[in-house]
VOBA-281254 format. One record per residue: x, y, z of N, C-alpha, C, CB in turn. Coordinates in steps of 0.05 Angstrom, whole numbers, padded with zeros to 5 digits, always signed. Glycine has a CB too. Layout:
XYZXYZXYZXYZ;...
This chain:
+00402-00217-00236+00416-00240-00224+00424-00259-00247+00398-00255-00204;+00448-00269-00245+00458-00288-00265+00443-00314-00263+00489-00293-00262;+00441-00328-00286+00425-00353-00287+00436-00374-00268+00425-00364-00315;+00462-00376-00265+00473-00396-00248+00466-00391-00219+00504-00398-00251;+00465-00366-00211+00458-00359-00183+00429-00365-00178+00463-00329-00178;+00412-00358-00198+00383-00363-00194+00378-00393-00194+00367-00350-00216;+00391-00408-00211+00388-00437-00212+00395-00450-00185+00404-00449-00234;+00415-00440-00173+00424-00451-00147+00402-00446-00126+00451-00438-00137;+00390-00422-00126+00369-00417-00107+00344-00434-00113+00361-00387-00108;+00337-00436-00138+00314-00451-00146+00318-00481-00138+00308-00449-00176;+00342-00491-00141+00347-00519-00134+00343-00524-00105+00376-00526-00142;+00345-00503-00088+00342-00506-00059+00314-00498-00050+00363-00490-00045;+00296-00491-00068+00269-00483-00060+00255-00505-00046+00254-00474-00085;+00238-00496-00027+00222-00516-00013+00198-00524-00031+00212-00505+00014;+00188-00547-00027+00166-00557-00042+00141-00540-00038+00159-00586-00035;+00126-00535-00059+00101-00520-00056+00081-00536-00040+00090-00512-00084;+00071-00524-00019+00050-00537-00003+00031-00516+00008+00063-00554+00021;+00013-00524+00025-00008-00506+00034+00002-00483+00051-00029-00521+00050;+00027-00485+00061+00038-00462+00076+00042-00438+00058+00064-00470+00089;+00042-00441+00032+00043-00418+00014+00019-00400+00018+00045-00427-00015;-00003-00411+00028-00028-00396+00030-00040-00393+00058-00049-00410+00013;-00035-00412+00075-00047-00412+00101-00026-00411+00123-00065-00437+00105;-00031-00396+00144-00010-00391+00165+00002-00417+00176-00022-00375+00187;-00015-00436+00182-00005-00461+00193-00005-00484+00174-00022-00469+00217;-00009-00478+00148-00010-00499+00128-00035-00517+00131+00014-00516+00130;-00055-00507+00145-00079-00523+00150-00103-00511+00135-00085-00526+00180;-00108-00520+00111-00129-00509+00095-00157-00512+00108-00129-00522+00067;-00162-00536+00118-00188-00542+00130-00193-00524+00154-00190-00571+00139;-00173-00519+00171-00176-00502+00194-00182-00473+00186-00152-00504+00212;-00168-00464+00165-00172-00436+00157-00201-00432+00148-00153-00429+00134;-00211-00450+00131-00238-00446+00120-00260-00451+00141-00243-00464+00096;-00253-00467+00161-00272-00470+00184-00273-00443+00199-00262-00492+00203;-00251-00430+00202-00250-00404+00215-00267-00384+00199-00221-00394+00219;-00264-00384+00173-00279-00366+00156-00309-00370+00160-00272-00370+00127;-00318-00396+00161-00346-00402+00165-00356-00392+00192-00351-00432+00163;-00340-00392+00212-00349-00386+00239-00344-00357+00248-00334-00404+00258;-00327-00343+00234-00320-00316+00243-00340-00295+00233-00292-00309+00234;-00349-00277+00250-00367-00255+00241-00353-00236+00221-00376-00239+00265;-00327-00236+00221-00312-00218+00204-00317-00224+00174-00282-00221+00209;-00324-00249+00168-00329-00257+00140-00359-00259+00133-00315-00283+00134;-00376-00251+00151-00405-00256+00147-00415-00245+00121-00420-00245+00171;-00409-00220+00115-00419-00208+00091-00409-00222+00065-00412-00178+00090;-00383-00228+00066-00371-00241+00042-00383-00269+00037-00341-00243+00045;-00388-00284+00059-00399-00310+00057-00428-00309+00045-00399-00325+00084;-00443-00289+00055-00470-00286+00046-00471-00279+00016-00485-00264+00062;-00453-00262+00008-00451-00254-00020-00442-00278-00037-00431-00231-00024;-00423-00293-00027-00412-00316-00042-00434-00337-00046-00388-00328-00027;-00449-00343-00024-00470-00363-00026-00492-00354-00045-00481-00369+00002;-00499-00329-00044-00520-00318-00062-00511-00321-00091-00526-00289-00056;-00485-00315-00096-00475-00317-00124-00475-00346-00132-00446-00306-00126;-00467-00364-00114-00467-00392-00120-00495-00403-00127-00455-00408-00097;-00514-00394-00112-00542-00403-00117-00551-00393-00144-00561-00392-00095;-00544-00369-00152-00552-00358-00178-00539-00374-00200-00545-00329-00180;-00514-00381-00197-00500-00396-00218-00511-00424-00221-00470-00397-00212;-00519-00436-00199-00530-00464-00200-00556-00465-00217-00535-00474-00172;-00570-00443-00218-00595-00443-00232-00592-00434-00261-00614-00425-00218;-00567-00430-00270-00562-00420-00297-00542-00437-00312-00552-00390-00296;-00548-00446-00336-00528-00462-00351-00503-00446-00356-00540-00471-00378;-00480-00459-00358-00455-00446-00364-00458-00433-00392-00431-00465-00363;-00454-00407-00395-00457-00395-00421-00434-00402-00440-00460-00364-00418;-00440-00404-00465-00419-00412-00485-00407-00387-00498-00431-00431-00506;-00382-00389-00505-00368-00368-00520-00370-00377-00550-00338-00365-00511;-00391-00368-00563-00397-00377-00590-00380-00363-00611-00427-00373-00595;-00382-00373-00635-00368-00360-00658-00378-00332-00662-00371-00377-00683;-00404-00328-00661-00415-00302-00665-00406-00282-00644-00446-00303-00666;-00404-00291-00619-00393-00273-00598-00364-00267-00603-00397-00286-00571;-00348-00288-00611-00320-00284-00615-00314-00264-00637-00306-00310-00620;-00330-00265-00659-00325-00248-00682-00340-00221-00680-00334-00262-00707;-00354-00216-00658-00370-00192-00656-00352-00167-00656-00386-00192-00630;-00329-00169-00643-00311-00145-00641-00301-00138-00669-00287-00151-00623;-00292-00158-00685-00282-00153-00712-00304-00141-00730-00271-00179-00724;-00329-00149-00725-00350-00140-00743-00361-00113-00734-00373-00160-00743;-00363-00108-00708-00377-00084-00699-00359-00065-00683-00400-00092-00682;-00336-00075-00673-00319-00058-00656-00328-00058-00627-00319-00030-00667;-00349-00073-00621-00359-00074-00593-00346-00097-00578-00389-00077-00593;-00335-00091-00555-00323-00112-00538-00343-00125-00520-00300-00100-00522;-00366-00112-00515-00383-00119-00493-00395-00147-00496-00406-00099-00492;-00404-00155-00519-00419-00180-00522-00402-00204-00513-00428-00184-00551;-00378-00205-00524-00360-00228-00517-00351-00226-00488-00336-00228-00536;-00342-00203-00480-00330-00200-00454-00350-00204-00431-00317-00173-00451;-00375-00197-00436-00395-00202-00415-00397-00232-00409-00423-00192-00425;-00397-00249-00430-00399-00278-00425-00373-00289-00415-00407-00292-00452;-00350-00279-00425-00324-00287-00417-00321-00284-00387-00302-00271-00432;-00327-00260-00377-00324-00255-00348-00345-00269-00331-00324-00225-00343;-00369-00273-00343-00389-00288-00328-00379-00317-00323-00415-00289-00344;-00365-00329-00343-00354-00355-00339-00333-00356-00317-00342-00365-00366;-00317-00335-00316-00297-00333-00294-00310-00330-00267-00277-00309-00299;-00332-00315-00266-00347-00312-00241-00358-00339-00232-00370-00292-00245;-00368-00354-00250-00379-00381-00243-00356-00398-00232-00392-00394-00268;-00334-00399-00246-00311-00415-00237-00301-00406-00209-00288-00413-00257;-00296-00381-00206-00284-00371-00181-00303-00375-00157-00277-00342-00183;-00329-00370-00162-00349-00373-00141-00351-00403-00132-00376-00363-00150;-00352-00420-00152-00354-00449-00146-00330-00459-00131-00358-00465-00172;-00306-00450-00139-00282-00459-00125-00281-00449-00096-00256-00449-00140;-00287-00424-00092-00287-00413-00065-00308-00427-00047-00293-00383-00065;-00331-00433-00059-00351-00448-00043-00342-00477-00038-00378-00449-00058;-00327-00488-00056-00316-00515-00052-00296-00515-00029-00303-00526-00078;-00281-00494-00026-00262-00491-00004-00277-00486+00022-00242-00469-00010;-00297-00469+00020-00313-00461+00044-00330-00484+00054-00330-00437+00038;-00343-00498+00036-00362-00519+00043-00354-00545+00029-00391-00511+00036;-00332-00558+00036-00323-00581+00021-00342-00605+00022-00296-00589+00032;-00360-00605+00041-00379-00627+00043-00401-00625+00023-00391-00628+00071;-00404-00602+00010-00426-00598-00009-00415-00606-00037-00435-00568-00009;-00422-00630-00046-00412-00641-00071-00420-00625-00096-00420-00669-00074;-00443-00611-00094-00452-00596-00118-00432-00574-00125-00479-00584-00113;-00417-00563-00105-00397-00543-00112-00375-00555-00129-00385-00531-00086;-00365-00577-00121-00343-00590-00136-00352-00599-00164-00331-00613-00120;-00376-00608-00165-00387-00617-00191-00387-00594-00211-00416-00628-00188;-00396-00570-00202-00395-00546-00219-00367-00538-00226-00411-00523-00206;-00349-00540-00206-00321-00533-00211-00310-00550-00235-00304-00538-00186;-00316-00576-00234-00306-00594-00255-00317-00586-00282-00313-00623-00248;-00343-00580-00283-00355-00573-00309-00344-00547-00320-00385-00570-00305;-00341-00527-00303-00332-00501-00313-00302-00501-00319-00339-00479-00294;-00286-00516-00303-00258-00519-00309-00254-00532-00337-00244-00536-00288;-00269-00554-00342-00267-00567-00367-00274-00549-00390-00285-00593-00368;-00295-00533-00386-00304-00514-00406-00283-00492-00411-00331-00501-00398;-00271-00481-00391-00251-00460-00394-00227-00472-00409-00243-00448-00367;-00219-00497-00402-00197-00510-00415-00202-00513-00445-00191-00537-00403;-00228-00514-00453-00235-00518-00481-00239-00493-00496-00259-00534-00482;-00235-00469-00484-00238-00444-00499-00218-00442-00521-00236-00420-00480;-00226-00431-00543-00208-00428-00566-00183-00412-00558-00222-00413-00589;-00186-00391-00543-00164-00376-00532-00172-00364-00506-00154-00353-00552;-00153-00360-00488-00160-00346-00463-00157-00316-00465-00141-00356-00440;-00148-00306-00489-00146-00278-00493-00173-00266-00501-00125-00272-00516;-00175-00240-00499-00198-00226-00509-00195-00219-00539-00203-00200-00492;-00217-00221-00554-00215-00215-00583-00203-00188-00589-00242-00217-00595;-00209-00168-00572-00199-00141-00577-00168-00140-00574-00211-00122-00557;-00156-00160-00563-00127-00161-00560-00113-00178-00581-00119-00171-00532;-00128-00188-00600-00118-00207-00620-00118-00195-00648-00134-00233-00619;-00100-00205-00665-00102-00200-00694-00115-00225-00706-00074-00194-00706;-00120-00224-00732-00133-00247-00745-00114-00270-00747-00143-00239-00772;-00088-00265-00746-00068-00287-00746-00053-00286-00720-00049-00284-00770;-00040-00308-00713-00024-00309-00689-00040-00311-00663-00007-00285-00687;-00065-00320-00665-00081-00323-00641-00068-00341-00621-00109-00334-00648;-00058-00363-00629-00047-00383-00610-00020-00375-00600-00045-00410-00624;-00008-00354-00610+00018-00344-00601+00016-00320-00582+00036-00337-00624;-00009-00312-00577-00013-00287-00561-00017-00293-00532-00038-00272-00572;-00004-00277-00515-00009-00277-00486-00018-00248-00479+00016-00286-00470;-00043-00245-00471-00052-00219-00461-00057-00221-00431-00077-00210-00477;-00067-00199-00420-00073-00198-00391-00090-00221-00382-00087-00172-00385;-00110-00227-00397-00131-00246-00387-00123-00275-00393-00157-00240-00399;-00107-00279-00413-00095-00306-00417-00077-00312-00393-00079-00307-00443;-00060-00292-00386-00042-00296-00363-00057-00300-00337-00023-00273-00361;-00077-00283-00333-00094-00286-00309-00107-00314-00307-00116-00265-00308;-00117-00323-00330-00131-00349-00330-00111-00371-00323-00144-00354-00357;-00088-00370-00335-00068-00391-00330-00060-00392-00301-00044-00387-00347;-00056-00368-00289-00050-00367-00260-00073-00378-00243-00044-00338-00252;-00097-00369-00250-00120-00378-00235-00123-00409-00236-00146-00365-00245;-00121-00420-00259-00125-00449-00262-00103-00464-00247-00125-00457-00291;-00078-00454-00248-00056-00467-00234-00061-00466-00204-00029-00452-00240;-00071-00444-00194-00075-00441-00165-00099-00458-00156-00080-00412-00158;-00120-00458-00172-00144-00474-00166-00136-00504-00165-00166-00469-00186;-00121-00513-00185-00112-00540-00185-00095-00547-00160-00095-00546-00210;-00078-00528-00152-00061-00532-00129-00078-00534-00103-00040-00510-00127;-00097-00515-00100-00112-00514-00075-00132-00537-00072-00127-00488-00074;-00144-00545-00094-00163-00567-00093-00150-00594-00093-00183-00565-00116;-00126-00596-00105-00110-00620-00104-00125-00645-00114-00101-00625-00076;-00124-00666-00098-00135-00691-00106-00166-00692-00104-00124-00713-00089;-00178-00670-00095-00207-00669-00097-00215-00667-00126-00218-00645-00081;-00198-00657-00143-00203-00657-00172-00196-00684-00184-00187-00634-00186;-00212-00694-00202-00205-00719-00216-00178-00717-00230-00227-00727-00236;-00164-00739-00231-00137-00739-00243-00138-00729-00272-00125-00767-00242;-00158-00736-00287-00161-00727-00315-00162-00697-00316-00186-00739-00328;-00177-00684-00298-00179-00655-00298-00154-00642-00289-00203-00647-00281;-00141-00653-00269-00115-00643-00260-00095-00643-00283-00104-00659-00237;-00094-00665-00298-00076-00667-00321-00083-00647-00343-00076-00695-00332;-00109-00644-00348-00116-00626-00370-00110-00597-00363-00146-00628-00377;-00115-00589-00338-00109-00562-00330-00079-00557-00333-00117-00557-00301;-00063-00575-00323-00034-00572-00326-00025-00570-00355-00019-00595-00312;-00035-00587-00372-00028-00587-00400-00036-00561-00414-00040-00611-00415;-00060-00551-00408-00069-00527-00421-00052-00503-00412-00098-00522-00415;-00046-00501-00386-00030-00479-00376-00002-00480-00388-00029-00479-00345;+00009-00503-00389+00036-00506-00402+00035-00496-00431+00045-00535-00401;+00016-00506-00446+00014-00500-00474+00008-00471-00480-00007-00518-00488;-00012-00460-00466-00021-00433-00472-00005-00411-00458-00050-00431-00463;+00010-00418-00438+00024-00397-00422+00054-00403-00418+00010-00395-00395;+00060-00424-00405+00088-00428-00397+00106-00434-00421+00090-00451-00377;+00100-00455-00436+00116-00462-00459+00116-00439-00480+00107-00488-00472;+00093-00427-00483+00090-00405-00503+00108-00382-00495+00061-00396-00505;+00109-00376-00469+00126-00353-00460+00155-00358-00465+00121-00348-00430;+00164-00383-00464+00192-00390-00468+00199-00391-00498+00198-00416-00456;+00180-00396-00515+00186-00400-00543+00177-00378-00562+00174-00426-00552;+00159-00361-00553+00148-00340-00570+00156-00313-00560+00117-00343-00573;+00145-00292-00573+00151-00265-00565+00175-00254-00580+00156-00264-00535;+00187-00232-00570+00180-00218-00546+00152-00204-00549+00201-00197-00540;+00139-00202-00526+00113-00189-00525+00115-00160-00518+00095-00204-00504;+00096-00144-00527+00097-00115-00523+00098-00109-00493+00073-00102-00535;+00084-00124-00477+00083-00118-00448+00109-00124-00433+00060-00133-00436;+00128-00137-00446+00153-00144-00432+00171-00120-00428+00167-00166-00448;+00167-00099-00444+00186-00077-00443+00172-00050-00436+00201-00074-00469;+00148-00051-00425+00135-00027-00417+00134-00026-00387+00106-00025-00429;+00133-00001-00376+00134+00002-00347+00106+00000-00334+00147+00028-00340;+00085+00001-00350+00058-00001-00339+00041-00017-00358+00046+00028-00335;+00015-00013-00357-00005-00025-00375-00003-00055-00376+00000-00014-00403;-00006-00067-00353-00009-00096-00352+00016-00112-00351-00025-00104-00374;+00040-00100-00351+00064-00115-00352+00067-00133-00328+00088-00097-00354;+00060-00123-00304+00063-00139-00280+00041-00160-00278+00062-00121-00255;+00018-00155-00290-00004-00175-00291+00005-00199-00307-00030-00163-00302;+00015-00194-00331+00024-00216-00348+00048-00231-00336+00031-00205-00376;+00069-00216-00330+00093-00229-00320+00088-00242-00293+00116-00209-00318;+00074-00228-00275+00069-00239-00249+00052-00264-00250+00055-00218-00231;+00032-00264-00267+00015-00288-00270+00031-00312-00281-00009-00282-00288;+00048-00307-00301+00064-00328-00312+00083-00339-00291+00080-00319-00337;+00097-00321-00277+00115-00330-00256+00102-00346-00234+00129-00306-00244;+00078-00337-00226+00063-00350-00205+00054-00378-00214+00039-00334-00196;+00044-00380-00239+00036-00406-00249+00059-00425-00250+00023-00403-00277;+00082-00415-00259+00106-00432-00260+00115-00441-00233+00129-00416-00274;+00113-00424-00213+00121-00432-00186+00103-00455-00175+00120-00408-00167;+00079-00456-00185+00060-00477-00176+00061-00502-00193+00032-00466-00176;+00069-00500-00218+00067-00523-00236+00094-00535-00245+00052-00514-00260;+00114-00518-00249+00139-00527-00262+00157-00541-00242+00154-00504-00275;+00164-00566-00248+00181-00582-00231+00211-00580-00240+00172-00611-00231;+00215-00579-00266+00242-00578-00276+00257-00552-00269+00242-00582-00307;+00279-00555-00255+00293-00531-00245+00303-00513-00267+00316-00540-00227;+00314-00524-00288+00324-00508-00310+00302-00492-00323+00338-00526-00331;+00279-00505-00328+00257-00492-00341+00246-00470-00323+00234-00512-00347;+00243-00475-00297+00234-00455-00278+00253-00431-00277+00229-00466-00250;+00279-00437-00278+00299-00415-00279+00296-00398-00303+00327-00427-00277;+00292-00410-00326+00289-00395-00351+00265-00377-00350+00288-00414-00375;+00243-00387-00339+00219-00371-00337+00223-00348-00318+00195-00388-00328;+00234-00353-00295+00236-00332-00275+00256-00311-00283+00244-00344-00248;+00276-00318-00298+00295-00297-00308+00280-00278-00326+00318-00310-00324;+00263-00288-00343+00247-00270-00361+00227-00253-00344+00232-00287-00382;+00214-00266-00325+00195-00252-00308+00209-00230-00293+00181-00271-00289;+00232-00236-00281+00246-00216-00265+00254-00192-00282+00271-00228-00252;+00261-00196-00307+00269-00174-00325+00245-00156-00330+00280-00185-00351;+00221-00168-00335+00197-00152-00339+00190-00136-00315+00173-00171-00347;+00192-00148-00291+00184-00134-00267+00204-00111-00260+00183-00153-00244;+00229-00115-00267+00248-00093-00264+00240-00069-00281+00277-00102-00270;+00232-00075-00306+00222-00054-00323+00197-00041-00312+00217-00065-00352;+00179-00057-00302+00154-00047-00290+00160-00028-00268+00138-00071-00279;+00179-00034-00250+00185-00017-00227+00197+00010-00236+00204-00031-00208;+00209+00011-00260+00221+00036-00269+00199+00057-00275+00237+00031-00295;+00174+00048-00277+00153+00067-00282+00143+00081-00257+00130+00053-00294;+00155+00075-00234+00148+00087-00208+00170+00105-00198+00141+00066-00188;+00162+00128-00188+00182+00146-00175+00188+00135-00147+00171+00175-00173;+00208+00147-00134+00216+00137-00108+00194+00141-00087+00241+00152-00099;+00175+00159-00092+00153+00163-00073+00130+00143-00078+00143+00191-00074;+00134+00125-00097+00115+00104-00102+00093+00111-00123+00102+00097-00078;+00095+00135-00134+00074+00144-00153+00081+00136-00182+00071+00174-00151;+00060+00136-00198+00064+00131-00227+00042+00147-00241+00063+00101-00234;+00042+00147-00268+00023+00163-00283-00003+00148-00289+00036+00171-00309;-00005+00123-00281-00030+00109-00285-00050+00117-00263-00025+00079-00284;-00075+00114-00269-00096+00120-00249-00097+00098-00228-00123+00122-00262;-00111+00103-00206-00112+00084-00184-00121+00056-00191-00129+00095-00162;-00141+00054-00208-00151+00028-00215-00131+00011-00230-00176+00031-00232;-00119+00022-00251-00099+00007-00266-00074+00002-00249-00091+00023-00291;-00066+00022-00233-00042+00018-00217-00046-00005-00197-00036+00044-00202;-00069-00005-00183-00074-00026-00164-00076-00054-00177-00099-00020-00148;-00088-00054-00201-00090-00079-00215-00063-00091-00221-00106-00075-00242;-00045-00075-00233-00018-00084-00239-00002-00091-00214-00003-00062-00255;-00003-00073-00195+00013-00077-00170+00003-00101-00155+00012-00052-00153;-00023-00106-00156-00033-00130-00142-00020-00155-00153-00063-00132-00146;-00017-00158-00179-00005-00182-00190+00025-00184-00185-00011-00184-00220;+00037-00161-00184+00065-00160-00175+00068-00172-00147+00077-00131-00175;+00050-00164-00129+00051-00173-00101+00044-00203-00099+00031-00157-00084;+00024-00212-00115+00017-00241-00113+00041-00258-00121-00007-00246-00131;+00054-00250-00142+00078-00265-00151+00101-00263-00130+00088-00255-00178;+00106-00239-00122+00128-00235-00103+00124-00250-00077+00132-00205-00097;+00100-00252-00068+00094-00266-00044+00100-00296-00047+00064-00262-00036;+00090-00308-00069+00095-00337-00074+00125-00342-00077+00080-00346-00099;+00139-00323-00091+00168-00327-00096+00183-00326-00069+00178-00305-00115;+00176-00307-00053+00190-00304-00027+00186-00329-00010+00180-00279-00012;+00161-00339-00009+00155-00362+00007+00169-00387-00003+00125-00367+00008;+00169-00392-00029+00181-00416-00040+00212-00415-00038+00173-00419-00069;+00223-00391-00040+00252-00388-00039+00263-00384-00010+00262-00365-00056;+00246-00387+00009+00253-00383+00038+00265-00355+00042+00273-00404+00046;+00255-00335+00027+00264-00308+00031+00289-00300+00015+00269-00303+00059;+00301-00319+00001+00325-00312-00015+00319-00296-00039+00339-00338-00023;+00294-00297-00049+00286-00280-00072+00263-00263-00061+00277-00297-00097;+00268-00238-00054+00249-00222-00039+00247-00194-00050+00256-00222-00009;+00228-00189-00067+00224-00163-00079+00215-00143-00057+00203-00164-00100;+00204-00152-00035+00193-00134-00015+00215-00119+00000+00176-00149+00004;+00240-00127-00004+00262-00113+00009+00269-00086-00004+00287-00131+00010;+00259-00082-00028+00264-00057-00042+00250-00034-00028+00256-00059-00072;+00265-00012-00024+00253+00012-00011+00229+00022-00026+00274+00033-00008;+00231+00022-00053+00209+00032-00070+00183+00017-00065+00217+00031-00099;+00185-00009-00059+00161-00025-00054+00145-00014-00030+00168-00054-00050;+00159-00006-00010+00145+00005+00013+00130+00030+00006+00165+00010+00036;+00142+00047-00009+00129+00072-00018+00105+00066-00036+00148+00090-00033;+00108+00047-00053+00086+00040-00071+00062+00029-00056+00095+00019-00092;+00068+00013-00035+00046+00001-00019+00032+00023-00002+00057-00021-00001;+00048+00041+00010+00037+00061+00027+00021+00082+00012+00059+00075+00042;+00026+00085-00013+00012+00105-00029-00018+00099-00030+00023+00107-00057;-00025+00073-00029-00053+00066-00028-00068+00079-00005-00056+00035-00027;-00055+00081+00018-00067+00093+00042-00070+00123+00039-00051+00086+00067;-00053+00134+00021-00053+00164+00019-00073+00174-00001-00025+00173+00011;-00083+00157-00019-00103+00167-00038-00131+00154-00035-00093+00163-00065;-00133+00135-00016-00159+00122-00013-00180+00141-00002-00156+00098+00005;-00204+00139-00012-00226+00155-00003-00240+00141+00020-00247+00161-00026;-00250+00156+00039-00263+00144+00063-00290+00133+00056-00264+00165+00085;-00301+00120+00076-00328+00109+00073-00328+00081+00060-00345+00127+00058;-00352+00071+00055-00355+00044+00043-00369+00047+00016-00370+00025+00062;-00361+00030-00002-00374+00030-00028-00388+00003-00032-00355+00035-00051;-00407+00002-00050-00422-00023-00054-00404-00043-00068-00447-00018-00071;-00407-00069-00062-00391-00090-00075-00394-00089-00105-00398-00118-00065;-00373-00095-00120-00374-00094-00149-00357-00116-00160-00365-00067-00159;-00369-00136-00173-00355-00156-00189-00332-00169-00173-00345-00144-00214;-00337-00179-00150-00316-00190-00133-00304-00215-00144-00327-00195-00106;-00318-00230-00161-00309-00257-00167-00302-00262-00196-00331-00275-00160;-00300-00241-00213-00291-00246-00240-00261-00249-00242-00301-00224-00258;-00247-00242-00221-00217-00243-00221-00208-00260-00197-00205-00214-00220;-00197-00283-00203-00192-00303-00182-00172-00293-00161-00182-00328-00195;-00148-00284-00169-00127-00279-00150-00135-00259-00128-00103-00268-00165;-00146-00236-00134-00154-00218-00112-00178-00229-00097-00161-00191-00123;-00196-00244-00110-00219-00255-00095-00210-00274-00073-00238-00269-00115;-00190-00291-00080-00179-00309-00060-00165-00294-00037-00160-00329-00072;-00149-00275-00045-00132-00261-00025-00148-00241-00008-00109-00247-00039;-00170-00232-00018-00188-00216-00001-00198-00232+00023-00212-00206-00017;-00197-00258+00021-00204-00275+00044-00180-00285+00060-00220-00299+00033;-00160-00295+00046-00138-00308+00061-00118-00287+00072-00123-00327+00043;-00119-00262+00062-00102-00241+00073-00116-00222+00092-00089-00226+00051;-00141-00229+00099-00156-00211+00116-00144-00210+00144-00186-00221+00118;-00142-00186+00154-00131-00182+00181-00154-00182+00201-00115-00156+00183;-00149-00190+00226-00169-00189+00247-00177-00160+00252-00158-00201+00273;-00203-00156+00258-00213-00129+00262-00198-00113+00283-00243-00131+00269;-00190-00127+00304-00177-00112+00326-00149-00102+00318-00174-00130+00350;-00138-00113+00296-00112-00104+00286-00114-00080+00268-00098-00126+00273;-00138-00075+00257-00142-00054+00238-00144-00027+00251-00167-00060+00221;-00134-00006+00237-00135+00021+00247-00147+00039+00226-00107+00030+00255;-00160+00060+00236-00170+00081+00218-00147+00098+00208-00192+00098+00232;-00146+00102+00181-00124+00118+00170-00131+00148+00174-00120+00111+00141;-00111+00163+00180-00114+00191+00185-00119+00206+00158-00090+00203+00199;-00133+00229+00160-00137+00246+00137-00111+00261+00131-00161+00265+00141;-00104+00264+00105-00080+00279+00099-00081+00289+00071-00055+00262+00103;-00064+00308+00065-00060+00318+00037-00031+00316+00031-00070+00348+00034;-00024+00309+00006+00004+00305-00001+00008+00312-00030+00013+00276+00005;+00030+00325-00036+00038+00331-00064+00060+00312-00073+00046+00361-00067;+00056+00300-00096+00076+00282-00107+00089+00296-00131+00063+00254-00116;+00113+00307-00127+00125+00324-00148+00132+00310-00174+00149+00338-00137;+00140+00284-00172+00148+00270-00197+00126+00267-00217+00159+00243-00189;+00101+00264-00207+00078+00260-00225+00059+00283-00224+00064+00234-00218;+00066+00304-00208+00049+00329-00206+00021+00322-00197+00049+00343-00233;+00019+00305-00177-00007+00298-00166-00010+00309-00138-00011+00267-00165;-00033+00320-00132-00040+00329-00105-00061+00311-00094-00050+00359-00105;-00055+00297-00072-00073+00278-00060-00086+00290-00035-00059+00251-00053;
């Protein structure tokens, strides 16, 4: 799409409000339903248990020795264990603040961990960095963090102190939005898989929530749309690609999170879901999923899916058991 066309649509976008996330735009009513519905009982119990554990543990620091561990030993584990633990603390505290807004201890922890994340040297993982250019790098987790902080700031609104709202906005602008417009090109901008939709989708979503200037938002979304077009080229018409299910779902999830916010803000004028390939990509999940239930695993280290696992939940009576099937995908030579 030409810049002038996109700018015209963006100029007519509706203001971002709670209807982006809740059916009736009523945040309090939604979370009251979550508290009262048996459908969420297991998730609430898990969330509260995680919150209790975090309250009894100081926020772990990302120290110099942890940051340099990868360069010295080649091991990613030491730094990343603490990095993702910090994200778990943040995401759990925010979800509990939404679920139980009367409990002030949740918001107190949110403020502390938000401030701490804003103070990290970089939001990237050391394994994704060179010794130079640290502040010019955007990797998967820098983009994820910027999106998460933008969304948390938006959902908590004035419950967050003005100082913290301002700092979150400034850090996301500096580390993600302004950087994306002035640096690069990045390797992930021209690949069809391997995190391209995570990075671009996160940047686009953060911009939709934070950027007020129409020209700036247009410039960002033009770049994002170009990356996502490249991303979709990695999928055949039957929705398959050469990535495994875990990586595919991770990337495709962030494509969907962005596309959903874009469609809602543009009143349907910018709608990736109209593409025929998108339907095939979404249906493929039903064709390769294994039956039965698996134990919960790390639900809260990644903000965007953790939130949407709750707000996009369908009522039990609407859910259906998927039929057993076998299918051959000739473009990628996969038998499901």
